[in-house]
C-alpha positions, 0 to 999 in steps of 0.5 A: 485526473490525480497525478500518478505520484500521489497515487503511488504515495497512497499505495505505498502508505497502504502497503506499509500499514498492511505490513505493520498490522501483522506486528505485535504493535505498530512500527513504522515501516521502511519501503524496500520496493514498490511495484504499481500497475496503473489501470484506470485514471483516478479523478478528484472529488470521488470516493475510493476504497483502498484495501491492503493485504499481507502476503508475507509477515516475516520478522525482518521483511514483510510483503503486502499487496494493495488495491484501489477501487472506485465506488462501482468496484472497478480496479484503478491501481494495484501495488505490491511491495516489501517493507522493513520495520524501521529499526528506530522504533524497535 
């Protein structure tokens, strides 16, 4: 099975990309918080789909939700997080 820390990294990146997708141009995001629910194990060598949606696209704080599903559509993990556009890239 894949370690939960690696799954968390994927979820964190997806939250950041979902948040950044709402901006006029790409700005890397800083994670303010990330809440993860691990529902089923993630195994190596399989194909998964990660989908991120933005729930709030504010100017200074953005909130997004992400899911990981397997090839049968079963939910394996989900996360919600808030991000801040990295001021070093403004």
